[in-house]
N, C-alpha and C positions, 0 to 999 in steps of 0.2 A: 276192596271190591274187584272181582273178577273183570278182566278186559271185557268179556262178552256183555256183562251187565252194565258197564259204563257205556258201551255202544249203544245199548237199548235205551238207557236213560237218556242219552244224549238225541237218540232218534225222537224219544216220546216229547222231549222238551223242544226240539227244533220249531215245530209249528207255531208254538206260542212265542218264541223268540221273533221268528219271522214276521208273525202278525204285529207284534209291538214295533218292531224296526220299520215295517214298511206301511205302516198306518198313515202317515203323511208323505208318502213318496211322491204324490202328485205336487204338494207344497215344494218340496225338496227340488224337484225337477224344475219348477218353474222359477225358483230361487238361484238355482246354478245357471240358468238361462239369462238371468238378468244382466243388462249392461252396466248397471250402476256400481258404483265404488262401496264395497263392503269393507268393515274391519272391526275388530274386538279392541276396546279400550278399557284399561283397569281405571276404576273410579275410586280414588282413595278418600276415605274420611275417617278421622280417628285411628283406630287400630284395625280397622276393616277396608279391604278391597273388594269391590263389585265389579264383575267383568259386564260389560254392556256392547250389545251389536250396535253399530252405527252404520247408517245408510246416507249416501249423498246423493242429491238429485243432479242431474246434468242441466244446469241453468247458468245464465250469465250473471244473474244478480244475487245478492244476499236472499237468505230463504228463512222463513219461520222455522222453528224447532218444535217438533211433537216427540213427547216423552211417551213411549207405548209400553203399558203394563200388560204382561202376559197373562193368559188364563191360569186356572188353578192347575194345568196341566204343565206348567213350567214354561221357559223359553223353548218352545217346540219349533219344528221347522214352519207350522203354520204361523207362529208368532212373527217369526223372522220373513217369512214371505209376505205378510201383512204390512210389516215395516217397510219393505222393498216396495209394495205396491203403493203405499202413501208417498214413499220418496218419488216415484214415478210420476206424481202430481205436483212436484216442484217444492216439497219440503225436506229438510234434515231430519232424520228419525233416530231416536236413541231409545233402544230397548233393553233396560238392565235385566240380568239374570238374577232375580232376586232370591234364587237358592244357591248363589255363588258360595262356596265354601261349607254349605249344609249337607252336602251329597257324600256318598262313601268315599272314603280316602280325601275328603275335603273337596271333592269337586262340586260341579253345578247340576244344573238341570239334566245334562245329558249323562251324569253319572249313575243316575237312578235306574234299577234294573226293570221296572214296569211301571204302568200308569198308577197303580194303586198306591204305591211307595212315594211317588211324586205328589199325588193328591195330598197324602198325609202329611208330607213335609211342607208343602205350600200352606195347607192349613194351619199348621203349627207355627209359622212365621210370627215374630213379634212384631206387632204394629209399628212400634217406635223404631225398629230397626229398618222396616219397610220405608217409613217415611225419610230416615236419614239416608238411605240407597236412593231415593227419588230426589231428594234434596242435592246429593252430589251429582246426579244427571243434569238437573236444573242448574246449578253452579257451572258444570261443564259446559253446557249449552249457552250460558251468558258469555263465556270467554271465547266461542268459537269465532274465527274471523269471517268464515262464511255465512253466520247467522245475522238476522236483520233485527235482533232482540225481542221478537215475539216468541213466546214459550207457551204451548197449549200442553195439557196432558190427555191422554186417552187410555182407557183399559177395557178388557173384554171379561165378561163372566165375574170370577174373583177378582181380576183387575179391573173391572168395572166399578166394583163397590170401592177399590183402594183409590181410583182416580177421583172418586168424589170426596173420599176422606183427604186425599193431598190438597184438593181445591180449598178445604176447610183450614188446611194446615199452612199453605204456601200463598203468600201475598202478592207475588210479582207475576202470577199468570195472566196469559190473556184470556184464556178460555179452558174449559173443562168439558170432555165429551164422555158420557158415561153410557157403556153397552151392557144392558141387562144387568145392572149391579145395584144394590140397595144404597139409599142415602145413610149419611151419618146420623149420629144420635144429635148433634149440635151442629146447625148450620149457621149460626150467627156470625162466624169468624170467615165465611166465604166472602171473596171480595170479586172473583172472575165470573163470568156468565157460565152457566152450566146447561148442557145441551144432552137429553136422554135419548136413548134408542132402546125400544123394549119390546118384547115379543107378546103376540096375543094369547099363546098358549103356553104361558109360562106364570102360573099363578104364585108359584113361591115368590118371585120378585114383583109379580103385578099387584099382590095384594099390599105391598109396602108403598105403593104409589101414593095413594090419597093422603098419607101420613106425611108424605116427604113434600108433596105439594102445597100442603097447608103450612109446613113448617118454613118452607122457602118464601112464600107468599106473606106469612107473618113477620119474617125477617127482613123483608124487602129485597129479596135476591132474585135476580133474573134466572128463570129456569124454564125451559122449553123441552118437555118430553114429548116424544111421539111412540105410540104403539102400533106395531106392525101385525095386523090381524093375519091370522093362519100360519105365522112364523113361531117357531119353538126357540126355546134358550140356546145361545150359541149359534144363532142364525148367520153370523158373518163368516164363521169357519164353514158350517154345514151347507151353507148357500153356494159356495165354490167347490165342495166336495164332490167329486164324480160319483160317489156312492149313494149321495143325498136322495132320498126318495119322498121327500116333502116339497112339494111345490112353493108352499109360502116361504121358505127358508130362502130359495133362490130369488123369489119375487122382492122379499124384504132386503136381502143384500144388494140387490140391484137399485133399490130405492135409497137405501142408507147410505151407500158409499158415495154417490155424488152429493148428498146432503152434507156428508162430513166434510168433503174436500172444499165444498163452496163455503162452509161456515169457516174452515180454517183461513181460506183465502180473505174472508171478510173481516177477519180479526182485526180489532183495534188494539194498539200499543198499551194503553191503560185500562184497568179492569172496570167494568161498569156494572152497578147493580140496578134493580128495579124496584118499583113500589106499587106497580099496578098489575092486574090480572085480566085474562079473558080465555075462555075456552072456545075450541072449534074443532070441526070434524072435517078433514080433507078427504074427499072420494077421489081414488086413483084406479085406473084400470091397470089389471095385472098384464104378464105377458101373454100372449095368445096360446101358446104351447111351449112346453118345457120338454127338453131332451136330455138325458144323461150321456156319458161318453160312449156309451155302448150302442147309441142311436135309436135305444127304446124309448118309445114315447110313453111319457108318464100322464096322469090326470092333469087337465089343465086347471090352473088357478082360477079361483071364483071370481069373475069379472066385477060382481058387485063388493068386492072385498074393499075395506076401507083402511085408511090411516087415521087413527085417534091422536089428537093433538091438545094437550093441556099446556097452555103456557102462559108463564107470568114475565110480563115485559114491561119495559118503560114506557 
């Protein structure tokens, strides 16, 4: 190809490459400004090694460990920033890159050229390999000198469903926190309490909730799902993205994150199941006004918005 054509092709592709690489620059900037200790740890099991991003809190005492399962977009800058933010609340966070070894030239999440190829790769992961990778993370967590023995799992989007599945697989979890992910087909093997975080404007996942609630209740398992009205799928990421234009996403994130932190802090060492249920609706006020980072005011969230909670508790 003539040099002039090569330069033209590069110029045409540059905007797309820039958009892909800078889509989460805001998350990367926050991560780089963090005072907490970050490291990458190879987790070996069988013939496989999975890379994990680990963040330590700045605390004096031993801490719970949270295994964080990334979205369908792989171990992105936001997933790592979310891990760091949780560590800032006093928890050790282990975020395995479940695409380790499956990217171009044997790379992981960062090796994929674009979002579409990443999504296809994550969608094609073997569920058994995913559980084995998460087992390796949990086994590693149990041996950390700075850990207090309590292990939780949380996941977002695709990772939300995988966190529910892992709760059915792993018997020594203290809790599972599912962000807008569907439940597994068999919940009878779950031993830890499960807490759900769902979006009101997410019928794809919301439509699965009644069956999951019924299954968890029939199996006598503790399940406390909350649906945040006005929010869309992925609100934990979208709610802190400066380009977000949906007030409900920001409101939901501001309400869901404290709930997550409180529940982790209240975790018990031994898993507990339940055999009773009740339903309730909790009305909460939204933030009075929401501004994006350009100081442009967007529509106020509906002050009458509600969080719908359906809980199966002991």
